[in-house]
C-alpha positions in Angstrom: -17.8 18.6 -9.9 -16.6 21.8 -11.5 -13.0 20.8 -11.1 -13.4 17.5 -13.0 -16.1 18.5 -15.6 -13.6 19.4 -18.2 -11.7 16.1 -17.9 -14.9 14.1 -18.1 -16.1 16.0 -21.1 -12.7 15.7 -22.8 -12.6 11.9 -22.3 -16.2 11.6 -23.6 -15.4 13.7 -26.6 -12.4 11.5 -27.4 -14.9 8.7 -28.1 -16.5 10.8 -30.9 -20.0 9.8 -29.9 -23.1 11.7 -31.2 -24.2 14.5 -29.0 -27.0 12.6 -27.3 -24.8 9.6 -26.5 -22.1 11.9 -25.3 -24.5 13.6 -22.9 -25.9 10.3 -21.7 -22.4 9.0 -20.9 -21.5 12.2 -19.0 -24.7 12.1 -17.1 -24.2 8.4 -16.3 -20.7 9.3 -14.9 -22.2 12.0 -12.6 -25.0 9.7 -11.5 -22.5 6.9 -10.6 -20.4 9.4 -8.7 -23.5 10.4 -6.7 -24.3 6.8 -6.0 -20.7 5.8 -5.0 -19.8 9.0 -3.2 -20.3 7.5 0.3 -17.9 4.6 -0.6 -15.1 6.9 -1.9 -12.6 7.1 1.0 -9.6 8.8 -0.7 -10.4 12.1 -2.3 -7.1 12.2 -4.1 -8.2 9.1 -6.2 -11.4 10.8 -7.4 -9.8 11.9 -10.7 -8.6 8.4 -11.5 -12.1 7.0 -10.6 -13.8 9.5 -12.8 -11.4 8.7 -15.7 -12.1 5.0 -15.4 -15.8 5.5 -15.0 -16.0 7.8 -18.0 -14.1 5.4 -20.2 -16.4 2.6 -19.2 -19.6 4.6 -19.7 -18.5 5.8 -23.1 -17.4 2.3 -24.2 -20.8 1.0 -23.1 -22.6 3.8 -25.0 -20.6 3.0 -28.1 -21.3 -0.7 -27.8 -25.0 0.0 -27.3 -25.1 2.2 -30.4 -23.5 -0.5 -32.5 -25.8 -3.1 -31.2 -29.1 -1.2 -31.7 -29.5 0.4 -35.1 -32.6 2.6 -35.3 -35.1 1.4 -37.9 -37.8 3.5 -39.5 -41.2 2.0 -38.5 -42.5 2.5 -42.1 -39.8 0.1 -43.3 -40.9 -2.5 -40.8 -44.4 -2.8 -42.4 -43.0 -3.5 -45.9 -43.0 -7.1 -46.9 -39.6 -8.7 -47.0 -38.2 -10.8 -49.8 -40.3 -13.9 -50.4 -38.8 -17.1 -49.2 -40.9 -19.0 -51.8 -39.3 -17.4 -54.8 -38.3 -20.2 -57.1 -35.3 -18.4 -58.4 -34.0 -17.8 -54.9 -34.6 -21.4 -54.0 -32.7 -22.5 -57.1 -29.7 -20.2 -56.3 -29.6 -21.3 -52.7 -29.6 -25.0 -53.7 -26.9 -24.4 -56.3 -24.7 -22.7 -53.8 -25.3 -25.5 -51.3 -24.4 -28.1 -53.9 -21.2 -26.3 -54.9 -20.2 -26.1 -51.2 -20.9 -29.8 -50.7 -18.7 -30.6 -53.7 -16.0 -28.4 -52.2 -16.3 -30.2 -48.9 -16.1 -33.5 -50.6 -12.9 -32.3 -52.4 -11.1 -31.6 -49.1 -8.1 -34.0 -48.7 -8.1 -34.2 -44.9 -10.9 -36.5 -43.6 -11.0 -34.5 -40.3 -11.6 -31.2 -42.3 -14.3 -33.0 -44.3 -16.1 -34.2 -41.2 -15.9 -30.8 -39.4 -17.1 -28.9 -42.5 -20.0 -31.4 -42.9 -21.0 -30.7 -39.3 -21.0 -27.0 -40.0 -23.1 -27.5 -43.1 -25.6 -30.0 -41.6 -28.8 -28.0 -41.1 -31.1 -31.0 -40.6 -33.4 -31.0 -37.6 -31.8 -34.1 -36.0 -28.2 -32.7 -36.3 -26.3 -32.6 -33.1 -24.8 -29.3 -31.8 -21.6 -28.3 -33.5 -18.7 -28.0 -31.2 -17.4 -24.4 -31.2 -14.2 -25.4 -29.4 -12.2 -25.4 -32.6 -9.5 -22.8 -32.4 -9.5 -19.8 -34.7 -6.5 -21.2 -36.5 -8.3 -24.5 -37.2 -11.4 -22.6 -38.5 -9.2 -20.3 -40.7 -7.4 -23.4 -42.1 -10.7 -25.0 -42.9 -12.2 -21.9 -44.6 -8.9 -21.5 -46.6 -9.1 -25.1 -47.8 -12.8 -24.7 -48.8 -12.0 -21.5 -50.7 -9.1 -23.3 -52.5 -11.4 -26.2 -53.3 -14.1 -23.9 -54.6 -11.6 -22.0 -56.7 -10.4 -25.2 -58.3 -13.9 -26.1 -59.3 -14.8 -22.8 -60.9 -14.2 -21.9 -64.6 -10.9 -20.0 -65.0 -12.8 -17.2 -66.8 -15.1 -16.7 -63.7 -12.2 -16.4 -61.2 -11.6 -13.1 -59.5 -8.1 -11.7 -60.2 
C-alpha cells in the first residue's frame, strides 16, 4: 500500500475533485483492493490494476457530483413560480404558436411530420421514436431555426 499510495493520490488529484470526493475515491480504491486481493494472481500487475481502478473510481465520483447538486433545504420550502400566472400562460402559448408556424413552414413533409410528433404533447399521442440519427435531428432543428428566423421582424433578429 505504501509503495502505490503516491500513484493513487496523483491520479485522483489529476481529476481535480474536491477534497471530500478525492478522499472518497482513494478510499474506494483501497477498499476494492482489499476485496479483490484474493483474486489477484500476478503481483506485477497490481500497479496497472490500481491505475485502472483509481481512474474508474474518480470518474464515478465526478459523475456522481455532476448528477447530484446539493440544495439548501430552506430553498426547498419556498414556493416555486406559479403555473397559473396568466402572463406565463400567454407567453407559453405564443411560443408554441410560433413554433407551430415554423413547423408548418418546413418544406419537407417528413421534417414536418417528425417535428409535429416532437411537439405533440396531447395525452393520446404515441411515443416518439428516438431512433432518428443525430444528423437528422440537427438538420430538423436547423430548418426550424431558419423557419423561425424568416418569420421574425428583421429588427428583432440577433446579429
